[in-house]
DRENNU-448292 format. One record per residue (C-alpha): residue in three letters; z, x, y. Coordinates in steps of 0.2 Angstrom, whole numbers, plus 5000, padded with zeros to 4 digits. Example, Ala and Ser with C-alpha at 12.3 -4.5 7.8 and 13.67 -1.06 7.14 Angstrom:
BEGIN
  res     z     x     y
  ALA  5039  5062  4978
  SER  5036  5068  4995
This chain:
BEGIN
  res     z     x     y
  UNK  5441  5339  5617
  UNK  5453  5350  5608
  UNK  5438  5360  5599
  UNK  5428  5361  5615
  UNK  5444  5371  5623
  UNK  5447  5380  5608
  UNK  5428  5386  5610
  UNK  5430  5390  5629
  UNK  5447  5399  5625
  UNK  5438  5410  5612
  UNK  5424  5413  5625
  UNK  5435  5418  5639
  UNK  5444  5430  5628
  UNK  5430  5438  5622
  UNK  5421  5438  5637
  UNK  5435  5444  5647
  UNK  5438  5458  5633
  UNK  5420  5464  5634
  UNK  5420  5465  5653
  UNK  5437  5474  5653
  UNK  5431  5487  5641
  UNK  5414  5490  5650
  UNK  5419  5490  5667
  UNK  5434  5501  5662
  UNK  5424  5514  5654
  UNK  5412  5514  5669
  UNK  5427  5516  5680
  UNK  5434  5530  5669
  UNK  5417  5540  5669
  UNK  5417  5536  5689
  UNK  5435  5543  5691
  UNK  5431  5557  5679
  UNK  5444  5553  5667
  UNK  5446  5564  5651
  UNK  5436  5558  5636
  UNK  5452  5554  5627
  UNK  5456  5540  5639
  UNK  5439  5534  5637
  UNK  5438  5535  5618
  UNK  5456  5530  5613
  UNK  5464  5519  5627
  UNK  5450  5510  5633
  UNK  5439  5508  5616
  UNK  5453  5507  5603
  UNK  5467  5500  5614
  UNK  5456  5491  5626
  UNK  5448  5481  5612
  UNK  5465  5475  5605
  UNK  5468  5466  5622
  UNK  5462  5449  5615
  UNK  5475  5452  5601
  UNK  5488  5456  5612
  UNK  5486  5442  5624
  UNK  5484  5429  5609
  UNK  5498  5436  5601
  UNK  5510  5436  5617
  UNK  5505  5419  5621
  UNK  5510  5412  5603
  UNK  5527  5421  5605
  UNK  5530  5415  5623
  UNK  5524  5397  5619
  UNK  5538  5383  5618
  UNK  5541  5382  5604
  UNK  5537  5400  5599
  UNK  5522  5401  5586
  UNK  5527  5418  5577
  UNK  5514  5412  5563
  UNK  5500  5413  5575
  UNK  5505  5430  5583
  UNK  5509  5439  5567
  UNK  5495  5431  5557
  UNK  5483  5436  5571
  UNK  5488  5454  5569
  UNK  5488  5455  5550
  UNK  5471  5445  5550
  UNK  5463  5456  5563
  UNK  5468  5472  5554
  UNK  5459  5464  5537
  UNK  5445  5458  5547
  UNK  5442  5475  5555
  UNK  5442  5486  5539
  UNK  5433  5473  5526
  UNK  5421  5464  5539
  UNK  5418  5475  5554
  UNK  5418  5493  5545
  UNK  5410  5486  5530
  UNK  5396  5479  5541
  UNK  5395  5494  5550
  UNK  5393  5504  5534
  UNK  5380  5492  5528
  UNK  5370  5495  5544
  UNK  5371  5514  5543
  UNK  5383  5525  5530
  UNK  5398  5531  5541
  UNK  5403  5549  5540
  UNK  5421  5553  5544
  UNK  5428  5567  5552
  UNK  5442  5575  5540
  UNK  5452  5584  5554
  UNK  5453  5569  5565
  UNK  5456  5557  5550
  UNK  5472  5568  5544
  UNK  5480  5563  5561
  UNK  5473  5544  5561
  UNK  5475  5541  5544
  UNK  5495  5546  5544
  UNK  5497  5534  5559
  UNK  5487  5519  5551
  UNK  5498  5522  5534
  UNK  5514  5524  5545
  UNK  5511  5507  5554
  UNK  5507  5498  5537
  UNK  5523  5504  5530
  UNK  5532  5499  5546
  UNK  5525  5482  5547
  UNK  5531  5480  5528
  UNK  5550  5485  5533
  UNK  5549  5474  5548
  UNK  5544  5458  5536
  UNK  5556  5463  5524
  UNK  5570  5464  5538
  UNK  5565  5446  5544
  UNK  5568  5448  5562
  UNK  5559  5455  5576
  UNK  5568  5461  5591
  UNK  5569  5472  5607
  UNK  5575  5487  5598
  UNK  5562  5487  5585
  UNK  5549  5483  5598
  UNK  5554  5499  5608
  UNK  5554  5509  5592
  UNK  5536  5504  5589
  UNK  5529  5507  5606
  UNK  5538  5525  5605
  UNK  5527  5528  5590
  UNK  5510  5524  5598
  UNK  5516  5534  5614
  UNK  5518  5548  5602
  UNK  5501  5544  5594
  UNK  5492  5546  5612
  UNK  5503  5563  5615
  UNK  5497  5571  5599
  UNK  5479  5565  5604
  UNK  5480  5573  5621
  UNK  5488  5589  5615
  UNK  5474  5591  5602
  UNK  5461  5588  5616
  UNK  5471  5601  5628
  UNK  5466  5615  5615
  UNK  5448  5609  5614
  UNK  5444  5607  5633
  UNK  5448  5616  5647
  UNK  5448  5603  5663
  UNK  5441  5610  5680
  UNK  5446  5603  5696
  UNK  5435  5590  5704
  UNK  5434  5579  5719
  UNK  5434  5560  5716
  UNK  5426  5549  5729
  UNK  5430  5531  5729
  UNK  5414  5521  5733
  UNK  5411  5503  5736
  UNK  5404  5503  5717
  UNK  5422  5509  5712
  UNK  5430  5494  5720
  UNK  5417  5483  5712
  UNK  5423  5491  5694
  UNK  5441  5487  5699
  UNK  5437  5470  5703
  UNK  5428  5467  5687
  UNK  5442  5475  5677
  UNK  5455  5463  5684
  UNK  5443  5448  5682
  UNK  5442  5452  5665
  UNK  5462  5453  5663
  UNK  5463  5436  5670
  UNK  5450  5429  5658
  UNK  5459  5438  5644
  UNK  5476  5430  5649
  UNK  5469  5412  5652
  UNK  5458  5411  5637
  UNK  5473  5417  5626
  UNK  5483  5404  5632
  UNK  5469  5390  5630
  UNK  5465  5396  5612
  UNK  5485  5397  5606
  UNK  5488  5381  5614
  UNK  5473  5371  5606
  UNK  5474  5381  5589
  UNK  5491  5374  5587
  UNK  5485  5356  5591
  UNK  5472  5357  5579
  UNK  5483  5365  5565
  UNK  5495  5351  5568
  UNK  5481  5338  5567
  UNK  5476  5344  5549
  UNK  5491  5350  5543
  UNK  5486  5367  5542
  UNK  5499  5381  5543
  UNK  5499  5390  5560
  UNK  5499  5407  5550
  UNK  5482  5402  5542
  UNK  5475  5399  5559
  UNK  5481  5416  5565
  UNK  5475  5424  5550
  UNK  5457  5417  5550
  UNK  5450  5408  5566
  UNK  5460  5417  5580
  UNK  5460  5435  5570
  UNK  5440  5434  5568
  UNK  5438  5427  5587
  UNK  5449  5441  5594
  UNK  5440  5454  5584
  UNK  5424  5451  5592
  UNK  5425  5465  5604
  UNK  5427  5477  5590
  UNK  5413  5469  5581
  UNK  5401  5472  5596
  UNK  5408  5491  5598
  UNK  5407  5496  5580
  UNK  5390  5487  5575
  UNK  5381  5494  5590
  UNK  5388  5512  5586
  UNK  5383  5511  5569
  UNK  5365  5504  5575
  UNK  5364  5520  5586
  UNK  5371  5530  5570
  UNK  5387  5535  5580
  UNK  5400  5536  5565
  UNK  5413  5543  5575
  UNK  5414  5528  5587
  UNK  5411  5515  5574
  UNK  5426  5521  5563
  UNK  5437  5528  5576
  UNK  5437  5511  5585
  UNK  5443  5501  5571
  UNK  5457  5514  5566
  UNK  5462  5515  5584
  UNK  5462  5496  5585
  UNK  5472  5494  5569
  UNK  5486  5507  5575
  UNK  5486  5498  5592
  UNK  5488  5481  5583
  UNK  5504  5485  5574
  UNK  5512  5498  5586
  UNK  5508  5491  5602
  UNK  5505  5472  5599
  UNK  5520  5469  5588
  UNK  5531  5482  5598
  UNK  5527  5472  5614
  UNK  5531  5455  5606
  UNK  5548  5462  5601
  UNK  5552  5468  5619
  UNK  5546  5452  5626
  UNK  5555  5441  5614
  UNK  5565  5441  5599
  UNK  5558  5430  5584
  UNK  5559  5427  5566
  UNK  5545  5436  5556
  UNK  5535  5425  5545
  UNK  5535  5428  5527
  UNK  5516  5430  5525
  UNK  5517  5442  5510
  UNK  5501  5439  5500
  UNK  5490  5442  5517
  UNK  5502  5458  5519
  UNK  5497  5465  5502
  UNK  5479  5461  5506
  UNK  5480  5471  5522
  UNK  5488  5485  5512
  UNK  5475  5486  5499
  UNK  5462  5486  5514
  UNK  5472  5500  5522
  UNK  5472  5510  5505
  UNK  5452  5508  5504
  UNK  5452  5514  5522
  UNK  5462  5529  5515
  UNK  5451  5532  5501
  UNK  5436  5532  5511
  UNK  5443  5544  5523
  UNK  5448  5557  5509
  UNK  5430  5555  5503
  UNK  5424  5558  5520
  UNK  5411  5544  5520
  UNK  5408  5526  5518
  UNK  5391  5523  5510
  UNK  5381  5507  5510
  UNK  5386  5500  5493
  UNK  5405  5503  5498
  UNK  5402  5493  5514
  UNK  5393  5478  5504
  UNK  5408  5477  5492
  UNK  5421  5477  5508
  UNK  5410  5462  5514
  UNK  5412  5453  5497
  UNK  5429  5456  5497
  UNK  5432  5449  5515
  UNK  5422  5433  5509
  UNK  5435  5431  5494
  UNK  5450  5435  5507
  UNK  5444  5420  5517
  UNK  5441  5408  5503
  UNK  5459  5412  5497
  UNK  5468  5409  5513
  UNK  5459  5391  5514
């Protein structure tokens, strides 16, 4: 029964994430929101909502399961870069915009360094959480300022139709599915880990991390099929930034917990981030590099287990 509930929780988490992202994007277009809101908040942050909900459920469970929460964040970042970006590049070589990467690369590097500092400190509290949330707020502000220089908004009249309220309802339904699915996923994952004597951090680093990364897989692979490199790459970068600044920041504000010392996986995440930085400097990810990233992900999963 635990396995069926685990799968059900995963389906609710992923399905809710998909419903929220797609209905949210349609609602943003309907309300004529700026492309920044659609691109960064709904695509980058929106696809990170399953990770956020799963990690918060792990933190708020009794007793708390910080191993699942932090393992989920680190494992998701590794999966995003090595598996999803590797698969996307294998489908179609990814071309990276140099100007955007200067901004995004700086923040993703800062997020990795700050996570290392938090792990070395060994404890996450509300002060650190607020500090991280201020960083992602600054990231959004910088993105907004850049767009303001590129676009000139014109006044428009927004008409709230019946279709608009349907999109609002679907968005709320997606949120409910994500929240309930996360609770179910974390609860059953903890029971399965206890039954087989598997460390909870391993569950977070692998099964939960891969499951909560399914929305990113959908967005980036579909973008790669349609040769939309900016979306495929930007979705992963935005998601990784949100995973550390937003998710860990929110975790700290909600509850103070000890930080699990999963240094081997942190160094693997740092190495994957370094690969991402090199690709950004080179301004492309060719197919052979995508294949190498997929092979590296296979070795990572084998190493963790």
